C-alpha positions in Angstrom: -3.2 3.5 11.0 -1.9 4.7 7.6 0.0 7.7 6.5 -1.1 9.7 3.4 2.3 9.3 1.9 5.4 7.2 2.7 7.8 10.0 2.0 7.1 13.6 3.1 9.4 16.6 2.8 10.1 19.1 5.5 7.4 21.8 5.8 4.9 19.6 3.9 1.5 18.3 5.2 0.9 14.6 6.1 -2.3 13.0 7.4 -2.8 9.8 9.3 -6.0 7.8 9.1 -6.8 5.6 12.2 -9.5 3.0 11.6 -10.8 1.6 14.9 -12.8 -1.7 14.6 -14.5 -3.7 17.3 -13.6 -7.3 16.5 -15.7 -8.6 19.4 -16.8 -10.7 21.1 -18.6 -7.9 23.0 -19.8 -4.4 22.4 -17.1 -2.0 23.5 -18.0 0.9 25.8 -16.0 4.0 26.8 -13.7 3.6 23.8 -10.7 5.9 24.0 -8.2 6.5 21.2 -4.9 8.3 22.1 -2.3 9.5 19.7 0.7 11.4 21.0 2.1 12.6 17.7 5.9 12.9 17.8 7.6 16.3 18.2 9.0 16.1 14.6 5.5 16.9 13.4 3.1 19.7 14.3 -0.6 18.7 14.5 -2.8 21.1 12.6 -6.2 19.3 12.8 -8.0 16.2 14.0 -11.4 15.1 12.7 -13.8 12.2 13.1 -17.5 11.8 12.3 -17.8 8.9 14.8 -15.6 10.0 17.7 -15.5 13.1 19.8 -11.8 14.3 19.6 -9.8 16.9 21.5 -6.3 18.1 21.0 -3.7 19.6 23.3 -0.6 20.4 21.2 0.3 17.1 19.6 -1.6 15.0 22.2 -4.9 13.7 20.7 -7.7 12.0 22.6 -10.8 10.7 20.9 -13.8 9.1 22.7 -16.9 7.1 21.8 -19.5 5.9 24.3 -20.0 2.5 22.5 -18.8 0.6 19.5 -20.9 -2.4 18.5 -19.3 -5.7 17.4 -18.1 -5.3 13.8 -18.6 -1.5 13.8 -15.8 0.9 13.1 -14.9 4.6 13.3 -12.2 6.7 11.6 -10.0 9.4 13.0 -8.0 11.6 10.7 -4.9 13.5 12.1 -3.4 16.2 10.0 0.1 17.5 10.6 3.1 19.3 9.1 6.7 18.0 9.1 8.9 20.4 11.0 12.0 22.0 9.6 15.2 20.2 10.2 13.6 16.8 10.5 15.4 14.0 8.6 14.9 10.2 8.6 12.1 8.0 9.8 9.2 9.4 11.9 6.9 6.9 13.6 3.5 7.8 14.9 1.8 5.3 17.3 -1.8 5.4 18.5 -3.6 3.1 21.0 -7.2 2.2 21.7 -8.8 1.0 24.9 -12.3 0.2 26.1 -13.9 -0.7 29.4 -14.3 -4.3 28.5 -11.2 -6.6 28.5 -10.0 -7.4 25.0 -9.2 -11.1 24.3 -6.6 -9.9 21.7 -4.8 -6.8 22.9 -2.1 -7.2 20.2 -4.2 -5.1 17.7 -4.9 -2.2 20.1 -1.7 -0.3 19.1 -0.9 0.8 15.6 2.0 2.7 14.1 2.5 4.5 10.8 6.0 5.5 9.7 7.0 8.2 7.2 10.4 9.0 5.8 11.6 12.6 5.6 14.4 13.0 3.1 17.4 15.3 3.7 17.0 18.7 2.1 19.7 19.8 -0.2 19.8 23.6 0.1 22.6 24.4 -2.4 23.2 21.7 -4.9 26.9 21.2 -5.8 28.1 23.4 -8.6 30.0 21.5 -11.3 33.6 22.6 -11.9 34.2 25.1 -14.7 34.9 23.6 -18.0 38.1 24.9 -19.6 38.8 24.5 -23.3 42.2 23.2 -24.3 44.6 25.8 -25.7 44.9 25.7 -29.5 47.9 27.8 -29.8 46.0 30.6 -31.5 44.5 33.6 -29.9 41.1 34.7 -31.3 42.1 38.4 -31.4 45.3 37.5 -33.4 43.2 35.4 -35.8 40.8 38.3 -36.3 43.7 40.7 -36.9 45.2 38.5 -39.6 41.8 38.2 -41.3 41.4 41.9 -41.3 44.9 42.4 -42.7 44.2 39.9 -45.5 40.9 41.6 -46.3 42.5 45.0 -46.4 45.3 43.7 -48.6 42.8 42.1 -50.9 40.8 45.4 -51.2 44.1 47.3 -51.9 45.0 44.8 -54.7 41.5 45.1 -56.3 41.7 48.9 -56.2 45.2 48.9 -57.7 44.0 46.6 -60.5 41.1 48.8 -61.3 43.3 51.9 -61.5 45.8 50.2 -63.9 42.9 49.1 -66.2 41.6 52.7 -66.3 45.0 54.0 -67.1 45.4 51.5 -69.9 42.1 52.4 -71.5 
């Protein structure tokens, strides 16, 4: 069983692929795959071309009449991560058959995803204040205008005196 991604955000889709293989020694009959998807997820679909699957809420059951030695089938479970879920979410499925299995340790499989915390409002950095320079911009502008007006007055006075001399 594998998940489509190791990290999935809240509200986003995730899918799980379950590959069921008959390792022998005998043909398996009445093969049943069960997957009770945890409540942190909402199942949206289950598909398989080899198994007949049904779903009731998050409980999935897939059946196959027989599975030859060495044969396999795949089941795909699609779900969405529910809002408010944070942390690890493990999804475990099991497979059984009518025949006794000489190695039942591989009849249960788990896939785990990590759902990161959602930061709704990122922290706002504090306002940057400029150090006081001792001068106020409006007073600097007033001085500049006064100097400009004084310069203009000096130029006009000089022009008048030259005209009077001529």
